[in-house]
C-alpha positions as CSV (number, residue, x, y, z in Angstrom):
1,M,121.4,122.4,107.9
2,S,124.9,121.5,106.1
3,K,127.9,122.0,108.0
4,E,131.3,122.3,106.1
5,P,133.7,120.5,106.1
6,N,137.8,120.7,106.8
7,I,138.7,119.8,103.3
8,R,142.2,119.5,102.9
9,K,142.3,119.7,98.9
10,L,140.1,119.5,95.9
11,D,140.7,117.1,93.4
12,I,139.0,117.0,90.0
13,F,139.4,114.7,87.1
14,C,137.7,114.9,83.9
15,E,138.3,112.7,80.3
16,T,136.5,112.3,77.1
17,I,136.8,109.9,75.2
18,H,136.9,109.6,71.5
19,S,136.3,107.1,69.9
20,E,136.0,103.2,70.8
21,G,137.5,100.0,69.3
22,G,138.9,101.8,66.7
23,V,135.7,104.2,65.7
24,S,135.3,107.7,66.3
25,L,132.2,108.7,68.3
26,E,129.3,110.8,67.3
27,K,129.2,112.8,69.9
28,P,133.0,112.4,72.0
29,L,131.7,110.9,75.3
30,K,132.3,113.7,78.5
31,K,133.2,111.8,82.1
32,C,133.9,113.5,85.8
33,A,134.8,113.2,89.4
34,A,135.1,115.5,91.5
35,V,136.9,114.7,94.7
36,A,137.1,116.1,98.5
37,V,139.2,115.5,101.0
38,I,138.3,115.7,104.8
39,K,139.3,115.5,107.9
40,N,137.1,112.5,109.5
41,P,136.4,114.0,113.0
42,Y,135.9,110.1,114.0
43,A,138.9,108.9,113.2
44,G,140.9,106.5,116.1
45,L,137.5,107.0,118.0
46,Y,134.4,105.1,118.3
47,T,130.8,107.2,118.8
48,E,127.2,105.6,118.4
49,D,126.9,109.4,117.0
50,L,127.7,110.4,113.4
51,T,125.3,113.5,112.4
52,E,128.6,115.5,112.2
53,I,129.7,113.6,108.9
54,M,125.9,113.5,107.8
55,E,126.0,117.1,106.9
56,Y,129.9,116.6,106.2
57,G,127.5,114.9,103.6
58,E,124.9,117.1,102.9
59,Y,127.6,120.2,101.9
60,L,129.4,117.9,99.7
61,G,126.9,116.7,97.7
62,D,125.8,120.2,96.8
63,Y,129.3,121.4,96.3
64,L,131.6,118.5,94.5
65,T,128.2,118.3,92.0
66,R,128.7,122.3,91.4
67,K,132.5,122.1,91.0
68,A,132.5,118.5,88.5
69,V,129.3,119.8,86.3
70,E,131.3,123.5,86.1
71,A,135.0,121.6,84.7
72,M,133.0,119.3,82.3
73,G,131.5,122.7,80.6
74,I,127.5,121.1,79.7
75,P,124.8,123.1,81.1
76,V,123.2,121.5,84.1
77,S,120.2,119.2,81.3
78,E,123.3,117.6,78.9
79,V,123.9,115.7,82.5
80,H,123.5,111.8,81.9
81,S,124.7,109.4,84.6
82,F,125.7,109.9,88.6
83,G,127.4,107.7,91.1
84,K,129.4,108.1,94.0
85,A,131.8,106.8,96.6
86,C,134.5,107.2,99.2
87,I,137.4,106.0,100.5
88,V,137.9,106.0,104.1
89,G,142.2,106.3,106.2
90,L,143.0,103.3,108.1
91,D,142.4,105.2,111.3
92,G,138.8,104.9,109.9
93,E,135.4,102.7,109.7
94,H,133.4,101.8,106.4
95,E,129.6,103.2,108.1
96,H,131.8,106.9,108.4
97,A,131.2,106.2,104.4
98,A,128.6,105.6,104.7
99,A,127.5,108.2,107.3
100,I,129.0,111.0,104.5
101,M,127.5,109.6,101.3
102,H,123.2,107.5,101.6
103,P,120.9,110.0,104.4
104,R,122.1,113.5,103.0
105,L,123.9,113.3,100.1
106,G,121.8,112.9,97.1
107,A,119.4,115.2,97.8
108,P,121.3,117.7,96.9
109,M,123.0,116.3,94.2
110,R,119.0,115.9,92.9
111,S,118.5,119.1,93.4
112,F,121.5,120.9,91.5
113,L,120.7,118.4,89.1
114,E,116.2,119.2,88.1
115,S,116.8,115.4,88.5
116,G,117.4,112.0,89.5
117,S,114.8,110.2,90.5
118,A,117.3,106.3,89.8
119,V,118.8,105.5,92.9
120,I,122.5,106.9,92.7
121,P,125.6,103.8,92.6
122,S,127.6,104.0,95.6
123,A,131.3,102.5,96.9
124,K,133.3,102.2,100.2
125,K,136.6,101.3,101.4
126,I,138.9,101.5,103.7
127,A,142.6,102.3,102.3
128,A,145.7,104.1,102.5
129,A,147.1,106.6,100.4
130,G,147.0,105.9,96.2
131,A,144.3,103.5,97.1
132,T,142.0,103.4,93.6
133,L,138.8,104.3,93.6
134,D,136.3,103.2,91.0
135,V,133.5,105.3,91.1
136,P,129.9,103.2,89.3
137,L,127.8,105.7,87.0
138,L,124.0,104.8,86.5
139,Y,121.5,106.5,84.0
140,K,120.4,109.5,85.9
141,D,116.8,109.2,85.7
142,G,116.3,105.3,84.9
143,M,118.9,102.4,87.2
144,L,117.3,99.7,84.2
145,V,119.2,102.0,81.4
146,R,122.3,99.0,80.1
147,S,123.9,102.0,77.7
148,H,125.0,103.8,81.2
149,Y,126.3,101.1,83.6
150,D,129.2,102.4,83.9
151,S,132.0,103.6,85.8
152,I,135.1,106.0,86.5
153,T,138.3,105.6,88.9
154,I,140.5,108.1,90.4
155,R,143.5,107.9,92.2
156,V,144.6,110.7,95.4
157,P,147.8,110.0,94.9
158,D,148.6,111.3,98.6
159,A,145.3,110.8,100.4
160,P,143.0,109.5,102.4
161,H,145.9,110.2,104.8
162,P,144.7,107.6,108.1
163,D,142.5,110.4,109.7
164,E,140.7,111.5,106.2
165,I,138.4,110.6,104.5
166,L,137.9,110.4,99.9
167,C,135.4,111.5,98.5
168,A,134.1,112.3,95.0
169,V,130.8,112.0,93.2
170,A,131.1,111.6,89.4
171,F,128.9,112.0,86.5
172,T,128.5,112.0,82.3
173,D,127.3,113.8,79.1
174,G,126.4,109.9,77.6
175,G,127.3,106.6,78.1
176,R,129.6,104.0,77.5
177,P,130.4,104.1,73.7
178,R,129.5,102.3,71.5
179,A,126.9,101.3,73.5
180,R,124.9,97.3,72.1
181,I,123.8,95.4,74.5
182,G,120.9,96.0,74.4
183,G,117.4,96.9,77.1
184,L,115.7,100.0,78.1
185,S,116.9,103.3,76.2
186,V,116.8,106.6,77.4
187,E,114.4,107.6,75.2
188,E,112.0,105.2,75.8
189,C,112.8,105.7,79.8
190,V,109.9,107.3,81.3
191,G,108.1,108.0,84.5
192,K,110.1,107.8,88.8
193,N,113.6,105.9,88.0
194,G,112.0,105.1,84.5
195,L,110.0,102.4,85.9
196,D,106.5,103.8,85.6
């Protein structure tokens, strides 16, 4: 069962790329990250049991995914790539980010998207307020689809405070603009994780 965290703020970062290398794109690329800044209940103290923020991860996986896809203004079926990342404030630990992202955050993301057999790429760091965060992106149904290896950069000037965690999920509606380094294509991606 998910537990709702104490969310201080929600930020949405969206961008639409219309051209690359001086060439207009046939279909503009949409990228979006939804970010929640939450209170870290374990800031400044060590505990073996991180269940509370694992439950936060389950809540945030659903909540942030819905917010991001809604902001993109596209049907769920048009989401191509996904990713997740956290910045833990200076009074926290790397393991606090891991507890949010790895045990329970991914399942509600996949459930809402009704797909997503690939591993959800992730990044984590400890940093002061205003630090930038590159959220990695990968094609949701095949980790070997090179055209979708990408990221979106986010920054919240006043977060995280030392006793907070900034948690982000990100999505695209396509691969990198003008991708041309070969590899498995989306169309060739079949079976679980595009490998079967």
